[in-house]
C-alpha positions in Angstrom: -4.7 11.6 14.3 -6.1 12.0 10.9 -5.2 8.7 9.2 -5.3 5.6 11.4 -5.9 1.9 11.5 -8.1 0.0 14.0 -7.5 -3.6 14.9 -10.4 -5.6 16.2 -11.8 -9.1 16.9 -15.3 -10.4 16.8 -17.3 -13.6 17.5 -15.0 -14.6 20.4 -11.9 -14.2 18.3 -13.3 -16.3 15.4 -12.8 -13.1 13.3 -10.0 -10.6 13.2 -10.5 -7.3 11.5 -8.7 -4.1 10.4 -10.2 -0.9 9.1 -8.4 2.3 8.0 -8.9 5.8 6.9 -6.0 6.9 4.6 -7.1 10.2 2.9 -3.9 12.1 3.9 -1.6 9.3 2.8 -3.2 9.0 -0.6 -3.3 12.8 -1.1 0.4 13.0 -0.1 1.2 10.3 -2.7 -0.9 12.1 -5.4 1.0 15.3 -4.8 4.5 13.7 -4.6 4.0 11.7 -7.8 1.6 14.0 -9.6 -0.7 11.0 -10.4 -3.7 11.0 -12.7 -7.1 10.2 -11.0 -7.0 6.5 -12.0 -3.3 6.2 -10.9 -4.2 7.9 -7.6 -7.0 5.4 -7.1 -4.9 2.4 -7.9 -1.9 3.5 -5.8 -4.2 4.6 -3.0 -5.9 1.2 -2.8 -2.6 -0.6 -2.6 -1.2 1.9 0.0 -4.3 1.3 2.1 -4.1 -2.4 1.9 -0.3 -2.3 2.5 -0.7 -0.1 5.6 -3.2 -2.6 7.1 -1.1 -5.7 6.2 2.0 -3.9 7.6 0.4 -3.6 11.1 -0.4 -7.3 11.0 3.3 -8.0 11.4 4.7 -8.4 14.9 8.4 -7.3 14.8 9.6 -3.7 15.0 11.9 -4.2 12.0 9.5 -6.3 9.9 9.0 -4.9 6.4 6.3 -5.8 3.9 6.5 -5.1 0.2 3.5 -5.4 -2.2 4.5 -5.4 -5.8 2.2 -5.6 -8.8 3.7 -6.3 -12.2 1.0 -6.0 -14.8 0.1 -5.7 -18.5 -2.1 -2.6 -18.1 -1.0 0.9 -19.0 -0.1 1.7 -15.3 2.9 -0.6 -15.8 3.1 -1.7 -12.1 2.7 -0.5 -8.5 5.1 -1.0 -5.5 4.2 -0.3 -1.9 6.3 -0.9 1.2 5.0 -0.8 4.8 6.2 -1.6 8.3 4.5 -2.7 11.5 4.3 0.8 12.9 1.9 2.2 10.3 4.4 3.8 8.0 3.8 3.2 4.3 5.1 4.5 1.0 4.7 3.6 -2.7 4.7 4.6 -6.4 3.3 3.6 -9.7 5.4 3.0 -12.9 3.2 5.3 -15.1 1.7 8.0 -12.9 0.1 9.9 -15.9 -2.1 7.1 -17.2 -5.5 8.3 -18.4 -8.5 6.1 -19.1 -12.2 6.7 -19.7 -14.5 5.8 -16.8 -15.8 2.2 -16.6 -19.5 1.2 -17.3 -20.4 2.2 -13.7 -19.0 5.7 -14.3 -16.1 5.0 -11.9 -12.3 5.2 -12.3 -11.3 2.1 -14.3 -8.6 0.7 -12.0 -9.1 -2.8 -13.3 -8.3 -1.7 -16.9 -5.3 0.4 -15.8 -3.8 -2.6 -14.0 -5.3 -5.5 -16.0 -3.6 -8.9 -15.9 -0.4 -9.7 -14.1 1.2 -10.9 -10.8 0.9 -9.8 -7.2 4.0 -10.5 -5.1 3.9 -10.1 -1.3 7.4 -10.0 0.2 7.7 -10.1 4.0 11.2 -9.4 5.4 10.9 -10.7 9.0 14.6 -10.5 9.8 15.2 -14.2 8.8 17.8 -15.3 6.3 15.4 -15.3 3.4 12.3 -13.1 3.1 8.9 -14.8 2.7 7.6 -14.4 -0.8 4.0 -15.2 -1.8 2.8 -14.8 -5.5 -0.6 -14.9 -7.0 -2.1 -14.0 -10.3 -4.2 -10.8 -10.5 -7.8 -11.8 -10.7 -9.4 -8.4 -11.6 -6.8 -5.7 -11.3 -9.2 -4.0 -8.9 -6.7 -4.7 -6.0 -9.1 -5.5 -3.2 -10.3 -8.7 -4.9 -6.7 -9.5 -5.8 -5.6 -9.2 -2.1 -8.6 -11.3 -1.1 -7.5 -14.0 -3.5 -3.9 -13.7 -2.3 -4.9 -14.3 1.4 -7.0 -17.4 0.4 -4.5 -19.0 -1.9 -1.1 -18.1 -0.4 -1.9 -17.8 3.3 -5.0 -20.1 3.4 -6.9 -17.4 5.3 -10.5 -16.7 4.1 -10.7 -12.9 3.9 -12.9 -10.0 2.7 -11.0 -7.0 1.6 -12.6 -3.6 0.8 -10.5 -0.7 -0.5 -11.6 2.6 -2.0 -10.4 6.1 -3.1 -12.9 8.8 -4.0 -11.7 11.9 -5.9 -12.9 15.5 -5.9 -13.7 17.2 -9.2 -10.3 19.1 -8.9 -8.6 15.7 -8.7 -7.6 16.0 -5.1 -8.5 13.0 -2.8 -11.9 13.3 -1.1 -11.9 10.0 0.8 -9.7 6.9 1.1 -9.8 3.9 3.3 -10.6 0.2 3.6 -11.0 -2.9 5.7 -9.7 -6.4 5.9 -11.8 -9.1 7.7 -10.4 -12.5 8.2 -11.9 -15.8 9.5 -9.9 -17.9 11.9 -9.6 -21.7 11.1 -12.1 -22.5 14.0 -14.8 -20.1 12.8 -18.3 -21.7 13.0 -20.7 -22.0 10.1 -23.1 -19.7 11.9 -20.5 -17.0 12.2 -19.4 -17.4 8.5 -23.0 -17.2 7.4 -23.7 -14.0 9.4 -20.5 -12.4 8.2 -21.5 -13.1 4.6 -24.9 -11.5 5.2 -23.3 -8.4 6.7 -20.8 -8.0 3.9 -23.5 -8.3 1.3 -25.1 -5.1 2.8 -22.1 -3.0 2.1 -21.7 -1.9 -1.5 -18.7 0.4 -1.3 -16.1 1.6 1.3 -15.9 5.1 -0.2 -19.7 5.5 0.1 -19.5 4.8 3.8 -16.5 7.1 4.3 -18.3 9.8 2.4 -21.2 9.4 4.7 -18.9 10.2 7.6 -18.1 6.6 8.7 -14.9 6.2 10.8 -13.0 2.9 10.7 -14.6 2.0 14.0 -18.1 2.7 12.5 -17.3 0.6 9.4 -16.3 -2.4 11.6 -19.5 -1.8 13.7 -21.6 -2.0 10.6 -19.8 -5.2 9.4 -19.3 -6.9 12.8 -21.6 -5.1 15.3 -23.9 -8.1 15.6 -21.0 -10.5 16.0 -19.6 -9.1 19.3 -17.1 -6.6 17.9 -14.2 -5.7 20.2 -11.9 -2.9 19.1 -8.4 -3.7 20.4 -6.0 -1.1 19.1 -5.7 2.1 17.1 -2.5 2.9 15.2 -1.6 6.1 13.4 -0.7 5.5 9.8 1.2 7.9 7.4 3.2 8.2 4.2 6.8 8.0 5.3 9.9 7.6 3.3 13.2 7.0 5.1 15.4 8.2 2.2 18.0 10.9 2.8 21.2 12.2 1.2 23.4 9.8 3.2 21.4 6.7 2.1 21.3 7.8 -1.5 25.1 8.5 -1.3 25.5 4.8 -0.3 23.9 3.8 -3.5 26.5 5.8 -5.4 29.3 4.3 -3.3 27.9 0.8 -4.2 28.5 1.5 -7.9 32.3 1.3 -7.2 35.4 3.4 -7.6 35.6 3.2 -11.4 32.0 4.4 -11.9 32.4 7.2 -9.4 35.7 8.3 -10.9 34.1 8.5 -14.4 31.3 10.7 -12.9 33.9 13.0 -11.4 35.8 13.2 -14.7 32.6 14.5 -16.4 32.7 17.4 -14.0 28.9 17.6 -13.8 26.4 17.3 -10.9 24.8 13.9 -10.5 21.1 13.8 -9.7 19.4 10.7 -8.2 15.6 10.3 -7.6 13.9 8.3 -4.9 11.1 6.3 -6.6 9.0 6.2 -3.4 8.7 9.9 -2.5 10.0 11.4 -5.8 12.6 13.5 -4.0 15.7 14.4 -6.1 19.2 14.5 -4.5 22.0 16.4 -6.3 25.6 15.6 -5.7 28.2 18.1 -6.9 31.8 17.1 -7.9 33.2 17.8 -4.5 30.6 15.5 -2.9 31.3 12.8 -5.4 35.0 13.1 -4.5 34.1 12.6 -0.8 32.1 9.5 -1.8 35.0 8.2 -3.8 37.2 8.4 -0.7 34.6 6.5 1.3 34.5 3.8 -1.5 38.2 3.3 -1.2 38.2 2.6 2.5 
């Protein structure tokens, strides 16, 4: 499998950890949405974080949505993931262009800027769980770190990165999430902090050929790392013409009849995968019949 997530524990389960390589997911998203380099990096980071947070959920039908509403020129980012490693997402303004930041890197922080991160977990209960935090940097990894600490009271370290080629294709993408359990000892916390301080960037490690397992070995190898599970992860959108047709049916008979009266094809676009679905007049008449039932 090319893109995958590993789940691990360390320090006798005082730490739980996830690491992922997501190059194919981010490249798929870049092609589907024709994103600029900085939009690719922003979306890629949230897709990577979302994929790992998705596999944290237990139920087969559990769905996680990460939504960033922001004041930066990217306008917002939405990512949805499930517990099986499927993830999809889009940015509001895929064409945003910005000069590099002072380190010569893509300026994701400026593209996103200030705003709110919402984490919505649909766990099959009456109401979904919704956690909201302010964006701290717009760099996404730090914002997810802050979300875990403030909304879920779980001290975490999140690293996310996307590295682009000169031709604007995706060279590397991946990340990690490391979380301390409530019973973690001071010694373990101190050692983890030292280990984290030695890692400057996820993309640097990926570009040196590090796998997710090797990244966790570097971060947790001296803390009794145990790799528990490996899950394939991919960009997957469950839209199809039938589903999109249901959206048209939900508009009601009056709206459908007015579309039919115009005698023109109707085109609907899926935000997540950017697929267009065209309904001709005959198909609209069929949907109208279904709406009347």
